[in-house]
N, C-alpha and C positions, 0 to 999 in steps of 0.2 A: 503493500499498500504505500508506503515510502516511497519509492523507487517513480510509480506512477503517480504519486502527488494524487493520490484518490482516495474518497471516506469508504466506511467499511459499504455502507447502502450503494453508495454508487459501482464501484465493484461488483457487488451484488447484482446488481440492476444489468453489467456490460456484461457480466456472465451470462445473465439471463439472455439476451439479448443477439450476444456470441452461438448460446447454443441453440436457439428458433433459427439461426442461419443456418449452423449445422444440418440444422436437421431438416430445413428448407433444400438443402442443397443433394442433399441424399433421397428424401423421396418426397419430391416439390409437390404430390400431391393432399398429402397431407394428412390428416384425419383418422382413418379408421387402420389406415397404409400404413401410418407410420404405427401406431402404436402396433402391426404386425410383425414390421421391419426389426423396432427393439426386442419385443419378444422374443423371435425368431433367433436374434443375436446375441441371445440371454446376458442384455441390457437391462435391469429385473428392474433395479433403482429407477432409471429413468423412464420404462417402461411404467411402472406404478404411478411416478408422479404427472405423467403426462396424461394416463387416463386418467387420472384426479381433476387436472388442469380440461382438458375438454370436456368431461361431466359439469364441471362450471359454467364453463362456456356454453354449452347449452342449454344450462339452468337459467342461466342469467340473460339469456339470448333470447328468439323466437322462433324456436327448433318447437316441432308440433310435436303430440305422444307419439306419435308414428317416430318419428326421425330417431327419438329418444328413447324408443323401446328399443329399436333395430339398432342401436350403440351399447346397449347393457346388453343386447343377446349376443354381439359383436364380442367386446369384457367379456361376459362368461364363460365363450367359449374358447377369448385367448388364454385365460385363467387356469384350463386344465394345463395347457403348455408350458406352464412353467417350473423350473428345477425345483426337486421335491424340497431342497433345504429353505426355497423363497414360498412353497405353498403355503397359502392361508386358506383353510379352508370359513373361515366366519367372513372374510371380504366375498366367498361367491358366494355366499348364502345369502351377502344381504347384495350384492348385483342383482343375483337372479329374486329373490323378492322387491326388488325395485320396477323388475322387469314384468313380474306379479302383477303388481298395483297399474302398471299399465295396462298391460293383455291378459289378466287371468281368464286362465281357464286350468281344467285337468290335467292336463297336459305338463306345464309347469311342475307340479310336485314328481313326477314321476322323472323327469330330464331333472330337476333338482337334486333327489338321490340321486339319479343314476352318477352325478357326475361327485357327488359325498363320497360314493362309494369309491369312486375311480382314486381318489383322492387318500384316503386310507388303504386303498389296496397298495400304490404306491409308497407310503410311511411303509406299511408292515412290508414290504420288502427294502426297502433300504436301510431299515432298522433289522433286518434279519429276523423278522417277529410272524416270518410267514406259516410258518408250521403251529404258531399258537391263537394266531387269529383270524385263518383260513375258516373256519367252519363259523364263525358267529357274521362276516362277510358276505359267504356264500348264503348263510339266514334270509342277510339285508337283500341278496341279488335274488331271489327267490322271492321276497317279500313284494318287491320293484316286478319283479316278471306278473305278478297275479294283478297287476296293474293296469296290464296292454292288453286294456278292453278293444274292443273292435271301433273303438268310437277316440283312443287316441292316437292323435298325427304324429307323420313320420319321422319327424325330428329328435322326441322320445326314445322313439322306437328305434331310431341311429344311435343315440349317447346309451342306450340300457345296451345293445348291441355290441358297441365298444368296447365298453367297461366288460363283458363278458368275458370280451376277448382278454383283456389283460390281466384278469385273473387266470386263466388258461396260462397265459406266459407267466405270469411272477409267481405266483402261488399254489400250481397247482400244472405244472408243466404237462402239456397236452399238444402239440402242435396240430391234429386234426381237430380237436376241438375249436383252437385259437382260428384256423384256419376256417370253421364253422361259421362260427357269429362273426367273422371281418365280410363272408360273402356275403352273409345277411343282410350286413352295413352296405356293401359295395349296390345289393340289388333294390336296397329301398329307396338309393341315391338314385340310381339309375331311372325308376320311376317315378323319383320324384325329386328332380335333379334344382326346382327351384325353393327344395325347404330344407339342403343345406347346402352350407357355405361353400363353395369351388373348391377353397383351400384344406375344407377336411376332406372332401372327395379324394383330393391328390394325394394328399396323407395315408387316409385308407388303402388307394390302390398302392402306393409305396409296404406299405407295413405286408401287405399280401403277396410281393414281388418279392419280400423278405423272409416268407414265412416259406416261400420254397428254395430262397437260398440257402436258411438253415437247413432244410429234408435232401442240401445235394441233387438239389433238381434246377441243374444251372442253364440250360438251354430257357427253361419255363422261365425263371426269373430273369434272365438276359433279354429273352424276348415282353417280357413285361415292363422291367427299367423301359427300353428304347421308347416301347406305346408311353410313358408317364410320361418321361421328359418330353417325349414331342406333344403330347400334349395340355402340359402342365408345367413348360418352363418361368413363369414366371413365381410359382411356390420354388419349386425344387431349386432354382438357380439360389435361395438363401436356404437350403433344407442340406443340412453339409454331411448328417451321417446319412440320408438315402444316396447321396452322391458317393460317399466311401463303398458302400458296397455297390453300387453299379460298378463304379471302379474294380472292386475285388472280384464281382463275378466278369467283369471282360476281361481282367487278367487269367480266371482261371480257363474260360473259352478260347483263348490265346489269340485276344483282340488288342494289339499291344496299344494301335496306333490312336484305338479310341479312346483308351484309357486314360493315356500319355493328354489327347483332349481334352478330356474332362478335369485332369488335373491341372494341367494350365491353364486353361478358363477357369475353374471354382477355385482354384487353392495355391495357383501361381504366387499372386501380390500376399498371400498371408503368409507364406512359405518364407516368400523374401523379408520382409515386414519382423518377421520373428517375432508372428502373434501367440503369445501361447498353446491355445487351447486348439484353434484352426491352423497353426504353424508345424504345431507337433504333429496333428492328426495328417498334413497334409504331406509331411516327412516322411513319417508312417509311409503311404499308398506310393508315393514315389521310392523309397524304399524297397519294397513288396514287385513295385514294374520293372526296376532292373533288374534285382534278383531272379524274376520267373524269367526271364528278358535274356539271362545271363552275360549279366553289366556289374558283375559283382561290384570294382573300385565304386561307380557310380551309386551304388545301392549303398555303400560306405557310406558316401558324402554326406546321404541325409540319415544316417543311421546315428550317423557323430550329431547332425544338428539337431537333430530330436531331442536323444539324450542335454544335449545343451540346451534346449528348448524347455523341454517337460521339469518341472521342479515335484521332485516325488513325492509330497506332500500336497500335490494339489492331484494328479489322475494317478495313482498308482497304477490302471491297469496299461496307459500307454507305457511305463517305464517296461512292466514285464515283456510288454510284447515287443519293445525295443532290444532288450535284452535277446529276446529268440530269434531277432529278424539278424541280433549279430552274434549269436553264433551261427543260424544257417549263413551268414558270411562267411566264418571260417572255416565251415567246412567247404562250402565251395571253393575256396579258396585251397584249400588240402593244408591248413596248418592247424594239423592236429590237437598238438598240447594246448592251444587256447582252446579249442572245442573241449 
């Protein structure tokens, strides 16, 4: 403040103006699109503050009830995607209840309960409490399913099926049941495309492709990912998780040029800038590509880069994976003493 010759209040306002300019440069359309972008980048502090700011502007402006209700529904959906350390069930219910006051319906109770159960599943999985809490969560899932009468609309059904798939992913590992509920979700938005946001449709299709990937059905996974990335480039352009899986499927199927193209397009800037999470994820993928295409020397450069970028107390899975790739490098380089 002394160097700038500014008072604290002036500095705060200047930072606010600068932040607004940054937002408008990255997401010129603003609004819900900006919230989605902040959410997918895991900038949760920014996401929560921007959500409250937009809500305040809508309430103080001339927004209609329909516009406000749409805003709350978008926020309600995005709150399901935050990391588990930032998940706030009270906030989810608060936003859901605000939507219900504007558009009361029996659908809302099913929708809110499905999303609350989803939060419980993530929390139980993160804490390693799946065995102890699965029975109670399953009971709530069954009770919510009993509310799916013929009059319940497609969106709450979609959310409920999504949570069923989540249950069979994290608490009761059953790939067939997971795929069953994901495909039920896809069938719903195929028949009612207006009821489910396009972004959620895209992410569901990504989960289906991922399920085939985990089942080692790599050709099917490749076809599904190719169509998905063609149909939803706007969503998948900011979804690094499914991009990574797509890259790995390309490598497994010997599509090295396609894998390199995806990596350069989606991860190149993050790797070169040294961004911790995305940079490390990109470095891992580059290393896999070069190891599998018989270029171990290039792979070692990215393995070393990933080790430098990743902090052991940040994401231990990356550390383990990097050490495995390092071992593979030494094996392929015939350095048995290091192996």
